[in-house]
Every structure is written in C-alpha cells, then in structure tokens.
LORO-770692 format. One record per residue (C-alpha): residue in three letters; x, y, z. Coordinates in steps of 0.05 Angstrom, whole numbers, plus 5000, padded with zeros to 4 digits. Each point is the difference from the previous one (the first is absolute). Last residue first. Layout:
alaXYZ...
***
This chain:
arg481547935287leu502650585041ser499249945076leu507649955008leu500950684968arg495150415041ala501849645065lys507450124987thr498750744986glu495850115062asn505149625042ser505750444976gln496350675003ser504350285057ile506449854963val504949515031asp505850105048ala498749385043gly505949634971leu502050364936ile506549644982ser497349335025glu493750064959ala504050154937gln504649415015ala494249535012leu496750204935val506349874960asp500849345038leu493049794981glu501850104927ala506449595009asn496249445034leu494650014946asp504849894943met502950574960phe499450344932arg494849624959tyr497749435044his496049484963phe494149535014thr499449474947phe493249844971arg496549374976gln492950104975his502550074929cys502549285002arg492949734997cys499650024924ser492950004974cys499150474941gly505950054953thr505149595040cys495349404997phe500749585064asp505649495008cys502250335067his507550064986val501049854926cys494050454985pro495849714944lys500650404936gly496550654986asn494450404969lys495949444967cys494250185047pro497149304992cys506149695035arg502849404962pro506949855028gly498149805071gln496450365054ser494350514998asp497150205066lys496950654978gln498750705029pro507150085026asn500550545052gly507150264996thr500549844926his505750444978asn499549874926his503749714941ile497550084929ser500550704970his503850315058met499350095075leu492449944997val498450065073lys494549595033val498550185071lys500949675067tyr505650475020arg494950375040glu500549485054glu498950525056arg506549785032his503450044932cys497250694987ser502450235069ser506949694990cys501250424939ile500449714930asn505349804950phe498349614936asp506449974961lys500649604935asn504349424977leu493449654985leu500649335035lys504650105059glu499150745012cys492650024986gly499049395043asp504550265056cys495750625010his504050515040met497850305066tyr502850655028val504050295058asn504550625003ser496550554962leu494949724952glu495950634988glu492649864991lys497449924929cys494049575023leu501049404954lys507149974974cys502750315063val505550504987phe507549914998gly500150014924cys505450504985asp503550415052gly506549625007tyr503549845066pro497649284997asp504049944936ile501349284979pro504949674952cys502449395040ser507349814992glu503050704997pro494350315039asp501849565060gln493549915038trp499350295070thr495850584975asn494249534983pro499449805072lys501549275019ser494449675040asp496249794938ile493549755029ser495349504968val492550044993cys495649474968cys492750114981arg499549294973gly504049365006asn495149675048asn504550045061met495650225057arg503149835067lys507450084985thr498350544949glu496950455053his507150165023ala501150424937ala493650405010glu502350165071glu506650244973ser496450434948gly495650315054ile506050135044val503650354943ser494050424981ser498950195073lys507350225005his499250414937arg494050365029asn503750105065val505950314962val495450484963tyr496050225062gln506250085043leu503250424946ser493850444996pro500250135075leu507650114998ile500350484941gly499950665038arg504549795058leu504949704951val500350654960thr501150435062lys505349515025ala503850034934asp500450754997pro495250404956glu502650294935ser500450765003ala507550005005glu500649534941thr496050484957pro504250595024thr506449634980gln504149695056his507450145005arg505349484990ser505749675037lys505149544970gly503749415030ile497849474950ser499349515057phe501549265005leu499449445051ala497550485052arg502949915070ser502250715011glu493950274962asp495850125063ala493350254973asn496249415026ser493150315014ala499950374934gln501649374961gln494849605038his494850544987lys501650034926ala499749244994ile493249995035asn497950564953glu501749614937lys496949355025ala493550355018leu499750364933phe501349344965val494049675035leu495550604988ser501750094927thr498349284986glu493450085036pro498350674969ile501149844926ala496350584969leu496349964933ser494249615029gln496849484956leu492550024999asn495149435013his495450435043ile501549575061arg507450044985asn499550754991leu497050085070arg505849595028ala505050454966cys496450625026glu500749745071leu507549874991ile501050694969gly496550355058ser504249615051val506450274969glu498150734993arg496450055068asn505749665037ile505250434966gly496150635021glu499849775073ser507549844999thr501750664967val503250074931gly495249664952lys501349414954phe497350294936met499149434950trp501350264930asp496350174936trp502750464946ala498050594958val503450474950ser495650514966phe499250384935cys493650384985ile499950384934val497750725009glu493650214964thr499750654962lys500350745015val506250065044gly501950735003lys502449995072asn494050405023gln495649494964leu503449445039glu498450335066ala492850124979leu499449274980val502949785068glu495050435038gln494149764960arg502249295011leu500050105075his493050304998ala496949444960his503749445036cys494049745040asp495650044937thr493450355014pro502050624961arg500949584937leu507250014977pro503550494954val504649744945pro507649994999ala500549275023leu502649805069lys501649265000arg495649605048phe502449565057ala496049585050his501349795072leu497949485052arg505449935053gly502249295017lys507550134996asn501850735008ile500650444939his506050465003val499650584952leu506050284963gln500050704970gly504550254944pro494250184954lys493550095039leu495449515037val493250335007phe496049895064val493949695033ser502049615063pro494049655030tyr500249955076tyr495449405009gln497150345061met492849814981ser498250734991lys506150084955cys497549434956lys493350354994glu503550644981ile503949644946ala493549724971ala496950704998lys506150284964ser499149474947pro504349394989trp502049854927gly494949614961pro498549265003gln500149614935thr493549704974gly501849324974leu505949795043gly502549454955asp507250215000arg504150305056tyr506050455010pro502550145071leu498649285019gly494549685042tyr499649755071leu496250615027thr496350104935ser497349294997his498750045075pro496250664993glu494349714961ser494450515004thr504650544972gly498150735013thr507250204985leu502250425060leu494749845051asn499449264984leu507649954997ala500450315070his494949505027cys503949414972lys506450285029his496450105066arg498149275004glu507049774978thr503650405054leu503050654978arg506750314981arg498850744986leu497050224935met503250264936val497550444943val505150234949glu500350484941asn506649914965tyr503750554962gly505049994944ser507449835002leu504749645047cys494949745050leu502949505048his495049495026gly502449565059ser496049405020asp498849595062val498549264994thr495049485026gly493250324987his498249644936gly507150144974asp498050745000gln493050115025his494950244949phe495450564979his499750024925thr505750304960phe500150594953ser501750234930cys498850674967pro506550405006pro504349694946thr503749395025ile506749735022tyr501349515058leu506949725016asn501249435048pro504449945062gly498249455011met497249505049phe502849344975pro499549475053arg506149935044gly504449385001gly504950234947ala501750635041asn501849595062ile495250105058ala501850445060asn497750634964met493249694985met496750365058cys501850664967his503150575041leu507149834979gly498049934927gly497449354968pro495150374956leu501650755006ile498450355066gly507249995025pro502350374938leu497750675028his504050534964phe499449684931asn506950064968arg503049315004gln493949554999leu496550434948asp506150044956glu501149255004leu492749884981ala500750484940arg506349624979pro496149355002leu494650244952leu496649384973lys500749495056pro500550445061val495250524971asp494249534982val495050434962asp493649895040leu494850394961met499750424936tyr493350375001leu496750134933cys494950575000val494749944946glu496350644979asp505250374959val504049414973asn493849634978val502749295001ser502649514948gln502949305004lys503549624945asn501549285016gly507249754997tyr499349585063ser504150495042asp495450574981val500550444939phe498350745007thr494950504975phe498250665033arg493650314974glu498450724988ala493450335015lys497950534951gly502750705008gln499150635040ala505450505016gly498850465059asp507250045026ser498449505055lys497449534947ala506750024962glu503749865065lys495649405015ile500949724930ser507650075003gln500149695070arg496149394975gln504849894942asp506150055044leu496949535053tyr498349494946arg507250034974phe502349875071tyr495649395000asp502849774933ala507050035029val497849575058lys497749474951met492949785008ser495449575043tyr492950185019met496649785064gly492949795017glu493750405012asn499050734986glu499650485060lys495050564985pro502050685024gln496450235064gly494650545008asn494849475017pro496050074936gln506350124957gln499650684966asp506650315021val500150754988gly504850314950asn494550224952glu497649284995gln504149435026ala499849244994ala505649725043glu502649304984phe505049635042ala504549464970arg504949575040phe506849844970lys503449395029his503649584950his506550384985tyr503549824936gly507350184989asn502750484949gly499650605047ile503449635059arg506750365009gly499650574952glu492850135016ile501650045074tyr505950464988lys496150454953arg493850045044thr504050215061trp501749725068ile507349864983arg502350714983pro496650285063asp504849625045ile496849945069ser501950545049glu493250335008ala496749345019leu499150155074gly497450704984asp492949955027ser497249515051ile492749815009val497449645062thr492549865002ile496749995069asp495949485037asp504849454980arg505550235048glu506349574994met502450484945met499850555054gln505449635039phe504049924936leu499850754986phe501850165072ala506349574996glu501950304933asp499250725025glu504249865062pro505349614961thr500850594952val498249954927val504250524964ile498550204929gln505750334963glu503150674984ala495850425048glu499950734978gly492750135017cys495849375002arg501449314977thr494049535000phe499149585063asp492650175009ala496749505047leu492550074989leu495049695050val493349914966arg493749945042ser495950324943glu496550505045asp505450005054asp505450224953tyr506949885031ser506550354983trp507349815012arg505850384967cys506249575000gln507250225007gly498750545053thr500549485055ser493450155034pro497149325019pro492649844991gln495250085059pro496049375014leu493549854963pro493649925041pro497249305014ala494949724951ser492550065012pro495649415018leu496449674942pro493150234980gln494149545017leu496449554951gln492550075008glu498550164927pro504349434977pro496149465039ile503349755064pro501449285022ala501949995074pro506850275020met505849525015ser502050075073pro503049305002val501349644934ala497049304997asn505349604964asp500249814926cys502250684978leu500550284929ala493049894973thr500250574950leu494750505019gln493149944968gln496450394946lys493349724977ser497150235066ser494849575037gln505349775050pro501350715020phe507150224983pro505549875050pro503250535044asn507350154988his501650575048phe500849695069arg503149324986trp504450104939ala501150725024ser504349735057glu506950134970glu497650614960glu498350415062phe496050624982asn500450505056asp496549885066gln505349525026ser500849285026pro494249754958arg494449645037ser498549305027pro507349835012leu502749354970asp501049415049lys494949534968leu502850124930leu507049825024gln497449375034glu496249784938thr506150114956glu504649605047arg495149425000val499450014924leu507650004992glu500849415048thr494549614965tyr502850114931gly504649404993lys494949565034gln494650124949pro501549594938ala493950014953ser500749464946asn504849635044pro506549974964val503149404966his507549975001cys503649604947asp506749745025asp496749465040asp496949734937asp506949844974gly502650394941asp497250024929leu498450755001ser507250164985thr502250655031arg507349825011glu500849664933gln496950574962leu504350495038his506449654978gln497749994928arg498450745005ala506850145030lys503449624944val496450414948ala501650645037ser507449835005gln500149814926arg497650674976thr493149984966pro495750415048arg492549984985gly496050504959pro502449724934asn496849325018ser503349444962gly506550075036ala498149585060asp497749444955val494849655042pro500249295025gln493149755021ala496250195062pro502950694996gly505550285043thr501150365065glu498650634962leu504050634996thr495250514974ala500150624957asn495349734947glu493850235039arg503250675012arg500250214927ala505150564998arg498650594955lys493550225029ala495450324950val493850345026pro493849565005arg496149714942ala493650264972asp503450454950his495750524965pro501750555048gly507150014976thr505249465001ala503849575049pro503449374974ser498749365038asp505449885051asp496149875063asp494649634964ala494049975045thr500949565061leu494349925049asp494149934954ile494849675043val495449454975gly493949785040asp494850044945gly497450695014ala500750505055arg507150235012gln505549735043gly503350495048ile502549515052ala499849294976pro493649605003thr499149445051ala493349644990ala498850194928pro506749764978ala504750534973gln502850014930val506150424990thr502550214933glu507250084980arg500950344934ser503249724938pro505150414962gln497350484948ala499049874927pro502350584959arg495150574993glu494950224948asp496250565031thr492749955018lys494550254956gly495050574999thr504850575002gly500350685034pro503249755063pro502849294995met495249465024ala501449645064glu502549295003asn496349415028gly503349535050val495949985062glu498349375038glu494350095048gly500149905074ser495550045060asn498649425045thr498250225069gly503949875063arg503250675005glu495550534971ala503550374944pro503250655017val498750614956ser506850244976pro500449384957asp494450284955arg496349394977val500349844926gly493349874968glu501750384937thr507450134998gly501749894927ala498950714977gly493750255033ala503950265059thr507350054985pro505049444998ala506250095042glu505850404975gly501750385063ala498149445047val507249815005arg502150665027glu495349975057val503549415027asn506750234993lys504849725043thr499249305021asp500249774929thr496549395002phe499649354975ala503049344994his505150195049ser505949655027thr500649515056val506249775037gln504349415018ala498949445049gly493649924962arg500750524946arg504750574987arg498750664970leu501950334935ile498850724982pro498950124926ser503550634977arg496050625010ala497550544954arg496950565039asp492850174984arg498250035072arg495150565013cys501050385062pro499950684973gly495150255048pro500550685021ser494350254960glu499549754934lys501649375025tyr499649324981ala504949545012arg499949495030gln499249575044gly500750284997lys497450444967thr493349924897asn494950114957thr494349544993asn497849985071gln492650104998pro498749544941ser504049475035his503749514956ala507150195016glu498450005074leu499349255002leu506949894973pro503550605028his497749855070his498650675030gln506150365034ser498950644987arg504150384972gly497650675016met504450564988
***
C-alpha cells in the first residue's frame, strides 16, 4: 500500500503529495496503509510521568496528504517535502490557502477550522524540512479538519486531534482540567495531572535544572570508535560473485559527479571503504546477477511454475480434480516464504483466498453497510479516446489533481451509469456524453463526464468500516501469517493497539486508473495485493541502492528529478507533464542493468507479494489496445482475447484488497536483510523529512524479548516445577510450522538490535552528560532533566498514560520513530498543556530552537528572538512567564528545558535484552554480522 510515513503536517501542503500510506495509506497497488482510523486521545505522562502527542499519527503518512492543496490552488511557493531542504539554510513559508473546487471559480463556504501549529525556525538553525521563505514551517495541519474532494486544501479527516490528547504537568496558572474536551475529566486523571504538575515544577533549585553542553561529544565517542574500527576491518571486495545485498551499500552505490544536479542522500558521516568513485549515468555498471532459484517441492497440492522472462514465480494452490479444499502443506509454505525473501523475483500465489465468504465481498453487502456514509478519497483519471484508441500524448490517462468526496452509494450509482454507457457503445450505439452528478460532503454539487472520467475509490478502511469482512479474511485466508501483525510480521510481538494502521483496505475502480512508481511506506513496509476482480498491469524492479533506483527511474519515466519520484506517493499532484507507462525499450535497458524488471498481469484470485524497498507501479487493464511500444501491449492483447472468448465485451470493474506489513523473513540471513533494510530506509526518510510507516526499532526490541522468552521456555521444558500448567497439548498449524525458531530469529536480528540499543545507550549517556553540565554552567537555559522511571511503570489507574499506544510516538521535527527514548519540552508541558516530543538526535542538533504556534496565542519558543520581560511586551501575544519572567508569546526561556523519557524500559533493562540475545547465540552469528553493523552504525 504505501503509507508512508511523511509528516502529515508538512506533507499536507505539498503539491507533489496531495493524496495520501503510512504512514499511510495510499495504495492502489498493495498499499492500503492510510490511517483514517478514529482513535481516542492517548494520554501520556510528564516529568516523572509521561508525554503525549501534539501531533502525529504514526501510521498513515501518505494518507494525510490525500487532501492537500493542489498546484496553483493555494500552494504557490510551497517546497515539495520530498525534495530535501539543505540543512543549515533558512527555508520556510507559511501555507494556509485553500484550493479551488473543480469546475468553479470560488472556494467553498466552510465552518471555521481549528488553529494550526506553525513552526518558525531561526535562520541559523532551521528545522528539518523547512521551506524557502520567511522562516515559518507548517508542522501541524488540522488533524481533524473534514476531508472533501479535490477542492479542499486541508488533509484527510482524522477523528482524534492529537494535540489535545495530552496529559500536561500543568500550566503556569491554574487551569480547569475539564475545560478542554480533549483531556480526561475523571477525578483520577485530574488528580494525576495536579500531581504531575507538582513533580515537574520548573521552580525548583538550580541544581535540579541540567544545562547541556551545546554539542556533547563524550556520549558518542565509544560508538564512533566502534564504527571506525568496523569500517576499517571490512573486506575490500564482496564475499561472492552474485549480487550481495548486505555489502551493496559500499560496492554498488557510487556517488554522482559533483557537477551533477542529482546527488545521493548524505547518509554516512564516516569515510566508507571501497566506495566507488563518482560515476556519470552513462558509465554506471550493471549489477551482478542473482543466484539461481532452488528446486520447488513436489507435494501435489501446489503447482509451481517460473517464467524467466518476467521473473515471476507462481504458486498455484487452486483446487484441481476432485479435491474438496485447498491444502497448504508445510513444505510448500516453507518454500513460499523462502522465495518471498528473494527480491530479484516476484512471488504470486493463486487460490489462497478461495475460501473467503463470497456473500461479504460484494457490492450489495458493502453498500448496505457503508452506502450512506461519505468516503473522502476518490481520485479522478481522464482518458480521451477516439475510435477506441487512447489519444493522450504519452499513451497514459490523465491523472486529475486532488480528491473527491461522495457517498459510497453514489459511487456505486456512478459505476452503474458508466457500465450502461460502455455496454451501449459496445453494441454500436452512439450518443452524447452523459454526466454524473453527486453532492460532496460539503453539500456542493459536483459533476463529471461519466464516460471519460474514471473515479477510483481508495483506501476504504476494512477493520473500521467492514469488521465482518476483516474477520472473514483472518479466518478463511489460507496464509494469515502475512497479514498485518501475523506470525511472519515483525509487529507480531507488539500489542495490536501499538501497531500503526496498515490495512487491509478496499480499492474499487473502472479499468483506467494507475499509480506512479513508488516504494510502499517510503521503502519501510512490504505489501500484499489481492485481486478479487479485474486485471492489474504491474511493473516491479528488484530492491536497489539509491543510486541505481535513481538510474532506473530515469530509464523508466525519463524524469530528471528522480528523488522527488523516489520519495513520492503513488498519486501525486503538481507534476505538470505526467510520465507515461514504461516502454519495451525502457524495460530492456533495465534488464541490461540487471534490475530484473517483472512485467506481468495480476489476475482475479491472485495475490502478489511486494517486498519492501521495491519500486513498482500499477495500471488497471482497460479494454482498449495499447501502442505497440508499450511494455504491456502483448500481455494486454492476450487478456483481451481471453475475455472475448468468454463473451466479455466491456470493461471489468477492478476490486482489490491490499495491506502493508513488515515481513520478518524465515532464515537468519533473510531476517538480517529485511530488518537492516528497514532501519536504513527509516534514516533516509528522516533526512528527507518523511515519516516512515513502519516502526522498526519498537518491533525489533519486542521481537528480541519475544524470542528470548521462547528460547528460555524451550530450554526449560520440565513442567514438574511449574507453578501452573493447563495440561493440554496441541498441534501446530502449517503457518506456525513455517515460523523460524527463536534462535534463528535472534541470529538474524542481532546486528540490528546491537545498533538500536547502542544508539539508545548513546542518547542516555549524552543526556546524563548534559545534566552534569548544570553544575558548571547554570544559567537557567537549555536545561535537561532525566526521568529515570519508564512510562510503563506508571499506574494507569492514577496516571492515564498509554506508552503501548501507537499514536504520537514520532519526533515533532524530523518524524523519526520514538521507540524507547525521547525528549519532552517542559515549557510546552508546563505553560501550554501541550506536548512537544522530539528525538534525541534533534535535541542534540538543537533543532528544537524553532517557533511553533501551538494555538492562537501561546507558542513553543525554542529560540526566542526577543528579550521581552515584564507585563508590556510589544508582541501582545502573552503574559510574563511566572518561571522566567519573559513573555510567553515570544521570549519564554522555558521552552529550552527538556526531560529525557524512557517509554518501555530503562537503559539497564534494554542492555539486558541485548546481553541475553548475545548470550544465547555466543559465537553463532551470521557471516555478514560485521558488515551489517558497520552499515547501520555509520548512518547519520
């Protein structure tokens, strides 16, 4: 699906990302990761207690951009967030205009919207992702502003406003705890807040306020020394002749020439050994070939076939002969998962969804359940045709900008009307163009040409809107382990409420729509796309390094700005001239570079697995011939001939179910590649100011704890001294049998676990050093305190917190996952009753020195531009702070005071998890352990 984890707030105003993943969810292809799920406010404590979130929905980043302003409609001068801003330059412009509704010359009349948080960065230390202009960054668009059609400049509706879901330590003056509808009103919560306010008072002794050095170094010296030694000891060439993904970051990611406008993302601070010299595109060498495929099992229950031309491996589980049901044997399932680790082939399975209830997955059931409700994500594609041949200059339908909103029942009425026209045309009848008219969620009439305009219904949230359909899929799908949170998903060890929303979602459209090349979740998640009706034309590449991804996009689309495409969404606004579908010549060039492009048609009943980090694009197969140069021309001709033999003369509606997940892998080497690849992509996304859909660090820590417990249980099977036992035995299901054992998992995740724990250790040491600096430099500014009690240690009955929740644990500035350690602004907590949570990296880099408009008057003033004291500040935006006496509207010093928090466990407990994993494995580690650790530890 593609949620990608951009920051909803900045993303919502990007002309290139106006539809939206993850975090989230955007997917036409397997990418339903858009989080439109209504959530109750999650509360966190402060000081000795926890933090909550002023902003973000860790799930669906792409989803939020869905209703962003379109180019030329309130977005003039807005920088595309997918193009990284230079760090250290001032670039920001406040955006608040609204787009114009399609077909009208005026904006809609809408109720007043809640205020938006705006960040103003100083010229010297701008925040990540700020845009060129007056230094203002929009970091918090309205999370709960209503979503509408293409005319709405605001992001998709989110029912719970995160910024109100906070448990503050208390304001400077007494605040009515019940005055804010987003805050808890029960007496226990009110008392807890009062208790927290007392414990986190900023009026304590000077010794309680820790002043950090502006650039603490000691906490990172050990990590830097270890990284340098690992890099020094790396081999000077790959360990095998075939392509080796673990070392590709060194041997197959050459930089661009310095004179080139395109440059690789600056991901490593260290000098990387064996890195190739800068190479122009024409001199880029092909990648090494992939190893051959092993022989599939012969169980008689699955028919395996492999097409070397398309590199598609098909596992056909459909019933044959007199078989009464589908049987997935342990041998077939184990081989299927091993092949899913391979990113140089495409794995398609057929028949795994044959047992789902056909009565639930129908138009009548869906319309009966949600027909009267509004859905806010309908994308329009326009195909001008003449004599049945597409007349667009590039052979591709035109993608209209923005999103429509309408009732689901109206959409089905549109499909009926369109089908009637298409059937009449297929019988030779000619008539004038008909229009489809509907009323959007604002009461405005909208009209489209029903024959030429294809409306694509995106990201229908199955768990929330069709819970019985979700239950049917979980119960009757023959491979439930690949669903979000399934046994083969990295999130399996995390509670369901702590996972970002990744679907499943429904997608319905006439055969005309398409997606652009993209990576699901910005490269951090895998996807499953189950086709129930219609046909999907797909192009997919192997997993590549960033340099080769840029080159592949140049070959396939002709783009001169591959980064905006590489870190963009499946649906984009503001593209100007839209790229066409890849030609046969482009595919041949990709083959010559050993990119292993898979060109295929996904048919009804088939499921395709899309590995994380693989560039791919989908197009719905329309009943019109293609140009001979189109890479799918021959395949479409075959499908159309097949449909004609079946008597199908008109277009077939495309109906798909898609979801995102985090494939763990089944072998130690495969697990290492899957886990380390996510971590690297997450750091890339941070640099590009994008929120990742996946939560790799949190998943990694819980995955380690889960498998340590499994190993201990298996090693102490003697039940004679057990305190209790249910005394029952059970048989494993095939999916459980194919799950790797605990030691295999620990061996695969160990290098990545060492990286994550060492990063957290460095953050703790850096914070402790900053705290000790207070004794020598106590000027009341830039203070750091440490809350040694993890959030999970708090009693939820007396302190309403939820560290196990999924909402808001993302850095306010760079959108990085806040897994186990984070920094919380005491000034925002104490004075504004708001959360301002950031990662340790942003705090170390002093990126909190920005101005954030938290509501109409009070601000986070991390870098005060004035020194206004007393009751008569010229800004007239606040009263004197009772703690520092500076103006709370523009000059308050309290916003440079932060508390370091543990989310799940303290450092000793986290180090103990790592020590147990290392003790279990001893010297039994994977061969690429040092290569992986060096790759991860060298990340910025």
